[in-house]
Each structure stands twice: as structure tokens, then as C-alpha cells.
C-alpha positions as CSV (number, residue, x, y, z in Angstrom):
1,X,4.5,12.6,21.6
2,X,6.7,14.5,19.3
3,X,5.7,12.2,16.4
4,X,2.0,12.8,17.1
5,X,2.6,16.8,17.3
6,X,4.6,16.4,14.0
7,X,1.9,14.5,12.4
8,X,-0.8,16.9,13.6
9,X,1.2,19.8,12.3
10,X,1.4,18.2,8.9
11,X,-2.2,17.5,8.6
12,X,-3.2,21.0,9.8
13,X,-0.7,22.9,7.5
14,X,-1.6,20.8,4.5
15,X,-5.2,21.6,5.1
16,X,-4.6,25.2,5.4
17,X,-2.6,25.5,2.4
18,X,-4.9,23.2,0.3
19,X,-8.0,25.2,1.3
20,X,-6.4,28.6,0.7
21,X,-6.2,29.4,4.4
22,X,-2.6,30.0,4.6
23,X,-1.4,32.6,7.1
24,X,-1.4,36.2,6.0
25,X,2.2,37.0,6.7
26,X,5.3,35.0,5.5
27,X,6.6,34.7,9.2
28,X,3.4,33.0,10.3
29,X,3.5,30.7,7.4
30,X,7.0,29.7,7.9
31,X,6.3,28.9,11.6
32,X,3.2,26.8,10.6
33,X,5.3,24.7,8.2
34,X,8.4,23.8,10.3
35,X,7.1,20.3,10.9
36,X,6.6,19.7,7.3
37,X,10.1,21.1,6.3
38,X,11.5,18.2,8.3
39,X,9.8,15.6,6.0
40,X,10.8,17.0,2.7
41,X,14.5,16.0,2.7
42,X,14.6,12.3,3.3
43,X,16.6,10.5,0.7
44,X,15.2,7.2,-0.6
45,X,17.6,4.4,-1.1
46,X,17.0,1.0,-2.8
47,X,17.3,-0.8,-6.0
48,X,16.9,1.2,-9.2
49,X,14.1,0.3,-11.4
50,X,13.0,1.7,-14.7
51,X,9.3,2.6,-14.5
52,X,7.1,2.9,-17.7
53,X,7.4,6.7,-17.3
54,X,11.2,6.7,-17.7
55,X,13.1,6.0,-20.9
56,X,16.9,5.5,-21.0
57,X,18.9,5.3,-24.2
58,X,22.6,4.7,-23.4
59,X,23.6,4.8,-27.2
60,X,22.2,8.4,-27.6
61,X,22.9,9.3,-23.9
62,X,19.3,10.5,-23.4
63,X,16.8,10.3,-20.6
64,X,13.0,11.0,-21.2
65,X,10.8,11.4,-18.3
66,X,7.0,11.6,-18.3
67,X,6.2,13.6,-15.2
68,X,2.6,14.2,-14.1
69,X,2.0,16.6,-11.2
70,X,-1.1,15.5,-9.3
71,X,-1.1,12.0,-11.1
72,X,-3.3,10.7,-8.2
73,X,-4.8,12.1,-5.0
74,X,-2.0,11.2,-2.8
75,X,-0.7,14.3,-0.7
76,X,-3.6,16.2,-1.9
77,X,-2.5,15.8,-5.6
78,X,0.7,17.6,-4.6
79,X,3.1,14.9,-6.1
80,X,5.1,13.9,-9.0
81,X,4.0,10.6,-10.6
82,X,2.6,9.8,-7.0
83,X,6.0,10.5,-5.4
84,X,6.3,13.2,-2.8
85,X,8.1,14.4,0.3
86,X,11.5,12.7,-0.6
87,X,9.8,9.3,-1.4
88,X,11.4,7.9,-4.5
89,X,14.5,9.3,-6.1
90,X,15.2,9.8,-9.9
91,X,18.7,9.0,-11.0
92,X,20.2,10.0,-14.4
93,X,23.7,9.4,-15.6
94,X,26.0,12.5,-15.8
95,X,26.3,14.0,-19.3
96,X,23.0,12.6,-20.6
97,X,20.5,15.0,-22.2
98,X,17.3,14.8,-20.0
99,X,13.8,15.7,-21.5
100,X,10.9,16.1,-19.0
101,X,7.5,15.9,-20.6
102,X,5.5,17.6,-17.8
103,X,1.8,17.7,-17.4
104,X,-0.5,18.9,-14.7
105,X,-3.2,16.2,-13.8
106,X,-4.3,18.1,-10.6
107,X,-7.9,19.0,-11.1
108,X,-7.7,22.2,-9.2
109,X,-4.1,23.6,-8.6
110,X,-1.4,24.9,-10.8
111,X,2.0,23.1,-10.5
112,X,5.5,23.5,-11.9
113,X,8.6,21.3,-12.1
114,X,12.3,22.2,-11.9
115,X,15.5,20.6,-10.9
116,X,17.0,22.7,-8.3
117,X,19.2,22.6,-5.3
118,X,18.7,19.9,-2.7
119,X,17.9,21.6,0.6
120,X,17.6,20.5,4.2
121,X,14.4,22.5,4.4
122,X,12.4,24.0,1.5
123,X,11.0,27.6,1.9
124,X,7.2,28.4,1.6
125,X,8.2,30.8,-1.2
126,X,11.2,30.9,-3.5
127,X,12.1,34.4,-4.2
128,X,14.0,33.9,-7.5
129,X,14.1,30.1,-8.3
130,X,17.0,29.1,-10.5
131,X,17.4,25.7,-12.0
132,X,20.5,23.4,-11.3
133,X,21.1,23.1,-15.1
134,X,20.1,25.4,-17.9
135,X,16.7,24.7,-19.2
136,X,15.7,22.6,-16.1
137,X,12.7,24.5,-15.1
138,X,9.1,24.9,-16.4
139,X,8.0,28.3,-17.7
140,X,6.6,30.7,-14.9
141,X,7.7,28.2,-12.2
142,X,6.4,30.3,-9.4
143,X,2.9,30.7,-11.0
144,X,2.9,27.2,-12.3
145,X,1.1,25.4,-15.2
146,X,-2.6,25.3,-15.0
147,X,-4.5,22.0,-14.7
148,X,-4.6,20.1,-17.9
149,X,-1.5,22.2,-19.1
150,X,1.8,20.8,-20.3
151,X,5.4,22.0,-20.7
152,X,8.6,20.3,-21.9
153,X,12.1,20.9,-20.4
154,X,15.3,19.7,-22.0
155,X,18.7,20.0,-20.3
156,X,22.1,18.4,-19.9
157,X,22.8,16.7,-16.6
158,X,26.4,17.8,-16.7
159,X,27.3,17.8,-12.9
160,X,27.1,14.9,-10.6
161,X,25.4,15.3,-7.3
162,X,22.2,15.2,-5.4
163,X,19.5,17.7,-6.5
164,X,15.8,17.8,-6.3
165,X,12.7,17.8,-8.5
166,X,10.7,20.8,-7.0
167,X,7.3,22.4,-7.5
168,X,8.0,26.1,-7.2
169,X,4.4,27.2,-6.7
170,X,4.3,28.9,-3.3
171,X,3.7,26.5,-0.4
172,X,4.0,23.4,-2.5
173,X,7.5,22.4,-1.9
174,X,7.3,22.8,1.9
175,X,4.1,20.8,1.7
176,X,6.0,17.9,0.3
177,X,6.0,18.4,-3.4
178,X,9.8,17.6,-3.8
179,X,11.6,14.4,-4.6
180,X,15.4,13.6,-5.0
181,X,17.0,14.0,-8.3
182,X,20.5,12.4,-8.6
183,X,23.1,12.7,-11.4
184,X,25.3,9.6,-11.1
185,X,28.9,9.5,-12.0
186,X,28.9,5.7,-12.7
187,X,26.2,5.7,-15.4
188,X,23.4,4.3,-13.2
189,X,19.8,5.3,-14.0
190,X,16.3,4.5,-12.7
191,X,14.0,5.3,-9.9
192,X,14.4,4.0,-6.3
193,X,11.5,3.8,-3.9
């Protein structure tokens, strides 16, 4: 029964947010999104692969990621290259320079991208979002990049650990627009799904 209630809560909250029918006050929105918060922190494990949208150059110590928000209709277009709600994990080696070529393919909504703190539960709104690494957040992250827009981020992944790729537009992270971003100490790189 709890699974059914959680699923129903997810569907109803996603529908309200997508249609602009979010609750008027922040407390009500937080209460409506509790079930979704539980789904945004699952860490994916599995073999690392290098998808076509990821390039790793060991000699130059660089990683280049082509990240599209809303690349397909999954999760109401609130995804990064089709990954959302903790599904999929991007791993980059410590010390590498990472470039994210970000585009917003969602036909209707603005989105942003940033590498931030991994949380057990993501808020409906980030008061003052800060990137985990200098330069690791798109401009105007809370407002987002308009549909069809682009941004380029470059940063050095200098500290190992588990972080997250997050859309900071209000309501998006709590609705699942977040995936794990890992900085490895052993030089491993790729995406696990």
C-alpha cells in the first residue's frame, strides 16, 4: 500500500508542478513533494561505459560532456540525457578539467545544470545555490536556460566524492531532475546505469 501511495504522490506532484499548479506557499509544496524526495537520492551502481555524449582524454586530463536537459519526454522532459531521479551516475577522475556543453532541448520549460552537494532529499527551492567546484554551474541557475538555449561550464574536479548534477530551477530537483556525479580517486570514468 505504501508503494501505491508513493507512486500516486509522485504522479500528482509531477502533474501539479508541470502544469504550473504548484501550491501557493512553500510549506504546502514541501509537504506535497515528500514522496518525490525519497526517489531522488538512489545511487546507481554498475559497470562504467562511455556513451557518445562523453569524451575522456587521459593524456590531457580532460572530460567533455554533452548534456541536454529534456532530451526526451521521460519524466516530463525533466532529465539530463534521459537520466533522472538518481538513475545513471557520471564518474570523472579527480584532477581532470571537466567541460559541460549544456543545451536545453525541453520544448516548454527552462532548465539549468550544476554540480552540487549530494543530498538525501532535495528542496523545492534552493535559496542560494553554490557549485561544488568553481565554475560548475550554469548562469542564472535558479532561472534556468530557456528552451533552445545553451551554456558551457568548465571546472576542475579537484576533490573526490559523491556529488550530484542538479537542475536548480524551482521544483525541478525535487521532481527528479538530479543524477549522481562522482569524482573518482582511482582514475575511473564513465556512466553507470
